[in-house]
N, C-alpha and C positions, 0 to 999 in steps of 0.2 A: 865626155862621154866615152866610156870604154865598154863595149859590148863583146860578147863572146862570138867572134866572127870565124868562120871557116871559109877559106877561099872558094870552095866549091858550093857552099850553102845557098848563095843567091844567084848562081850562074843562069838559072832559069829565066830570071828577069833582068839581070844586069845588062846582058847583051842588048836587049831591046831598048832599054832605057838609055844606054849609052848611044845607040844608033839614033834615037830621037833627039838627044842632046846635041849631037854632032850636026844632024841634018838641018835643024832649025837654029843653030848657033845660039843655044840657050846659055851655055857656059863656055867661056873662052879660057885658054890657058892663062894662069896668073890672076884670074878674077877672084874676088871675094863674094861668096854666096852667104846670105844671111836668112835662115828660116824662121819665120814667125810662128812660134809655138802656142797653140791654144791649150794643149794638153790632150786633145782628142786624138783619135786613131790616125786621121788623115795627116796631120802635121807631124806626128811622131814618126809615122811610117815614111814620110818624105824625108826626114832628118836621117832616118836609118838608111834609106837607099842612097842618099847623097854621101853619107859617110862611108858606105860600102864601096861606091865608085871611087871616092877619094883614096881609099886604101888599096884598092885592087886593079883599077883601071889606069891606062896611061894618061888620063886626063889630070891635070895638075891645077888645083884651085884651093883657096882657103875657105873654111866652113866655119860658120858660127850660128848660134841660135839665140833668139830673143824672145822673152815673154814678158808682156807688158800688162800689168793689172791696172785696169781702168775704172774698176768699181768694186765695191764689197760684194762678194758672191761666195 
């Protein structure tokens, strides 16, 4: 996933998200985070935010995404 990022583009939310991740120990350095993608706005936005943090914050983690098709739709 390669999106057109600007380092300053998401600064308005990145600081607050990073503060929350650290406060509640949601992601520790070196961990792997896998986002379950439904294709909806929520999961895609979560993936976008985590990718942004991975690139521009001091937090170091591996990131992957998974979409599981369980039925014909």
